[in-house]
C-alpha positions as CSV (number, residue, x, y, z in Angstrom):
1,M,-17.8,16.4,-15.2
2,K,-14.4,17.0,-16.5
3,K,-14.2,20.6,-14.7
4,V,-15.5,18.9,-11.4
5,L,-12.7,16.3,-11.9
6,Y,-9.9,18.7,-12.7
7,S,-10.9,20.8,-9.6
8,F,-11.0,17.8,-7.5
9,L,-7.3,16.9,-8.7
10,L,-6.1,20.5,-8.3
11,F,-7.5,20.5,-4.7
12,A,-5.9,17.4,-3.9
13,S,-2.6,18.3,-5.0
14,F,-2.5,21.4,-2.9
15,S,-3.5,19.2,0.3
16,V,-0.8,16.9,-0.7
17,Q,1.8,19.9,-0.9
18,A,0.5,21.5,2.4
19,Q,1.0,18.3,4.3
20,D,4.4,17.8,2.8
21,D,5.3,21.4,4.0
22,I,4.0,20.7,7.5
23,V,5.9,17.4,7.7
24,K,9.2,19.2,6.5
25,N,8.6,22.0,8.9
26,I,8.3,19.4,11.7
27,I,11.4,17.5,10.7
28,A,13.4,20.9,10.3
29,E,12.2,22.0,13.8
30,A,13.1,18.6,15.5
31,T,16.4,18.5,13.5
32,N,17.6,22.0,14.0
33,N,16.1,23.6,17.2
34,S,15.4,20.4,19.3
35,Q,15.5,20.8,23.0
36,L,15.4,17.1,24.0
37,E,19.0,16.9,25.0
38,V,18.8,19.6,27.4
39,L,15.3,18.7,28.9
40,A,16.4,15.1,29.2
41,H,19.5,16.1,31.0
42,E,17.6,18.5,33.4
43,L,14.7,15.9,34.0
44,L,16.8,12.7,34.3
45,D,20.1,14.0,35.9
46,V,19.3,17.3,37.7
47,V,15.7,16.5,38.9
48,G,16.1,12.9,39.0
49,P,14.1,10.1,40.0
50,R,10.8,10.6,42.1
51,L,8.2,8.9,44.0
52,T,4.8,10.6,44.5
53,G,4.5,12.6,47.7
54,T,8.3,13.1,47.9
55,P,10.3,16.4,47.8
56,Q,11.8,15.1,44.4
57,M,8.1,15.0,43.0
58,K,7.6,18.6,44.0
59,N,10.9,19.8,42.6
60,A,9.9,17.8,39.1
61,A,6.5,19.8,39.2
62,D,8.2,23.1,39.9
63,W,10.9,22.4,37.2
64,A,7.8,21.7,34.5
65,M,5.9,25.0,35.7
66,Q,9.1,27.1,35.2
67,R,9.6,25.4,31.8
68,Y,5.9,25.9,30.7
69,S,6.2,29.7,31.9
70,G,9.5,30.2,29.9
71,W,7.6,29.0,26.7
72,G,4.5,31.3,27.3
73,I,2.3,28.2,28.4
74,K,-0.1,28.7,31.1
75,A,-0.2,26.0,33.7
76,K,-1.2,25.3,37.4
77,I,-0.4,22.5,39.6
78,H,-3.2,20.5,40.7
79,E,-3.1,18.5,44.0
80,F,-5.1,15.2,43.8
81,G,-4.5,13.7,47.5
82,E,-2.2,13.6,50.2
83,W,0.3,10.8,50.1
84,Q,2.8,9.4,52.3
85,G,6.2,10.3,51.0
86,W,9.5,8.3,51.2
87,K,12.9,9.5,50.3
88,R,15.9,7.1,49.7
89,G,18.7,7.2,52.2
90,I,22.1,5.7,52.3
91,T,22.2,1.8,51.7
92,H,25.3,-0.1,52.8
93,I,25.4,-3.8,52.9
94,D,28.5,-6.0,54.1
95,M,29.1,-9.5,54.0
96,V,30.9,-10.2,57.4
97,S,31.6,-14.1,57.1
98,P,33.7,-15.8,55.8
99,R,35.3,-12.7,54.9
100,I,34.6,-9.0,54.8
101,R,33.2,-7.6,51.7
102,T,30.9,-4.5,50.7
103,L,28.1,-5.5,48.4
104,S,26.7,-3.1,45.8
105,G,23.1,-3.0,46.6
106,T,20.2,-0.6,47.1
107,Q,16.7,-0.4,49.0
108,L,13.6,-1.0,47.0
109,A,11.2,2.0,47.2
110,Y,9.3,2.3,50.4
111,S,11.4,0.1,52.6
112,P,11.6,0.7,56.0
113,S,14.9,2.0,57.6
114,T,17.3,0.3,60.1
115,T,18.3,1.7,63.2
116,Q,21.3,3.7,63.6
117,G,23.4,0.7,64.3
118,G,22.0,-1.3,61.5
119,V,21.0,-5.0,61.5
120,T,23.2,-8.0,61.6
121,A,21.3,-11.3,61.1
122,G,21.9,-14.9,60.0
123,L,21.3,-15.7,56.2
124,A,18.9,-18.3,54.7
125,V,18.3,-19.5,51.4
126,I,14.9,-20.9,50.0
127,P,15.3,-24.7,50.1
128,E,14.5,-27.5,47.7
129,V,11.4,-29.1,49.2
130,K,9.4,-32.2,48.5
131,N,5.9,-30.5,49.4
132,K,4.1,-27.7,51.2
133,E,4.4,-29.3,54.5
134,E,8.2,-29.4,54.4
135,F,8.3,-25.6,53.2
136,N,6.0,-24.7,55.9
137,A,8.3,-26.6,58.6
138,W,11.4,-24.6,57.1
139,L,9.4,-21.3,57.6
140,T,9.6,-21.7,61.3
141,T,13.6,-21.5,61.1
142,I,13.7,-18.3,59.5
143,K,12.7,-15.7,62.1
144,G,15.1,-12.9,62.5
145,K,17.2,-13.9,59.3
146,F,17.7,-12.4,56.0
147,V,16.2,-14.6,53.2
148,L,17.7,-14.8,49.7
149,S,14.4,-15.1,47.8
150,S,15.7,-14.9,44.4
151,M,16.8,-17.7,41.9
152,N,20.5,-18.6,42.2
153,Q,22.5,-17.4,39.0
154,V,25.1,-19.6,37.3
155,T,26.9,-16.5,36.1
156,G,27.1,-12.8,37.0
157,R,27.7,-12.0,33.1
158,P,25.2,-10.8,30.7
159,D,24.2,-13.4,27.8
160,Y,25.8,-10.9,25.1
161,N,29.1,-11.0,27.0
162,W,29.2,-15.0,26.9
163,E,28.2,-14.8,23.3
164,K,31.2,-12.6,22.5
165,F,33.8,-13.8,24.7
166,A,33.1,-17.5,25.4
167,T,33.9,-20.5,23.4
168,P,30.6,-21.9,21.6
169,E,30.5,-24.8,23.9
170,S,30.7,-22.8,27.0
171,Y,28.0,-20.5,25.9
172,E,25.7,-23.4,25.0
173,K,26.5,-24.9,28.4
174,M,25.9,-21.9,30.3
175,K,22.3,-21.2,28.5
176,K,21.6,-24.8,29.2
177,D,22.3,-24.5,32.9
178,K,20.6,-21.4,33.2
179,S,17.4,-23.1,31.6
180,E,17.5,-26.1,33.8
181,I,18.0,-23.8,37.1
182,S,15.0,-22.0,36.0
183,R,13.0,-25.0,35.3
184,K,13.7,-26.4,38.9
185,W,13.2,-23.2,40.5
186,N,9.6,-22.9,39.3
187,A,9.0,-26.6,40.0
188,N,10.2,-26.1,43.7
189,F,7.7,-23.1,44.0
190,R,4.9,-25.2,42.9
191,K,5.9,-27.8,45.6
192,M,6.4,-24.8,48.3
193,G,2.6,-23.7,47.4
194,V,3.5,-20.3,46.7
195,N,4.6,-17.9,43.8
196,R,6.7,-15.2,43.0
197,W,3.9,-12.6,44.0
198,N,3.1,-13.9,47.5
199,I,6.5,-15.2,48.5
200,I,7.8,-12.0,50.2
201,K,4.6,-11.8,52.2
202,T,4.9,-15.4,53.4
203,L,8.4,-15.0,54.4
204,E,7.4,-11.9,56.3
205,E,4.8,-13.5,58.2
206,A,7.1,-16.3,59.1
207,G,9.3,-13.5,60.8
208,A,12.2,-12.9,58.3
209,Q,13.8,-9.4,58.3
210,E,11.7,-6.9,56.4
211,F,14.2,-5.3,54.2
212,Y,13.9,-5.2,50.5
213,L,17.2,-5.1,48.6
214,V,18.3,-4.9,45.1
215,I,21.9,-6.6,45.1
216,G,24.2,-6.4,42.1
217,Q,24.2,-9.6,40.1
218,E,27.8,-10.5,40.4
219,D,27.5,-10.0,44.3
220,L,24.2,-11.9,44.5
221,V,26.0,-15.0,42.7
222,Q,28.7,-14.7,45.1
223,I,26.6,-14.7,48.2
224,E,24.2,-16.9,47.1
225,F,27.2,-19.5,46.5
226,L,28.5,-18.8,50.0
227,A,25.1,-19.0,51.6
228,L,24.5,-22.4,49.9
229,A,27.7,-23.6,51.0
230,Q,28.4,-22.2,54.4
231,K,25.2,-20.3,55.4
232,K,27.0,-17.6,57.0
233,Y,25.9,-13.8,57.9
234,L,25.1,-10.6,56.1
235,T,24.9,-7.2,57.8
236,L,22.9,-4.6,56.7
237,T,24.0,-0.9,58.1
């Protein structure tokens, strides 16, 4: 029994030592020979973002094949269907009234293009309503307009910036205002009888301009403020 026990303990010690050596080798490889920075630069900065069915996706696949080949790994590209591709072009957004200002923004993926001359249209903001009937009545007024469908923001600065530079009183007031606006926004959606998942489809069916944009937060704050105050125009070219 003692011989068996000694053998077991000796074998266990060898196993632990072997595992320690493997872990040390992995750490040494990652620390001394890591290609993470180079690969991340090539994939994120050179190859760049890509959607299925686009030339950028093919470039990414070719890059991976070239890398595998350089490492002596056999690989092949498998086709798994035909896809409608989409490539981002130039997005240019201007506020034309009450003053001229170019806005920072970009199309969401798979958005349609404008014509060569772009589109200039009136601007509408989702209103506060009492019930679904009032919301449906408002939908009849938005045909051909751009509709700002996101919640109004009290600030274009992130919370950590407020926490660092604002007075404690201002910081707490800002958080309270944001919370109250969010509460009212969600309550208004319940009255409208829609939610964040189907609001865009509802606006499209009512005839709103079908362009999906992500506008920089600071610009969005200013545009929504101006829209609420004056209901002016936005041009997309």
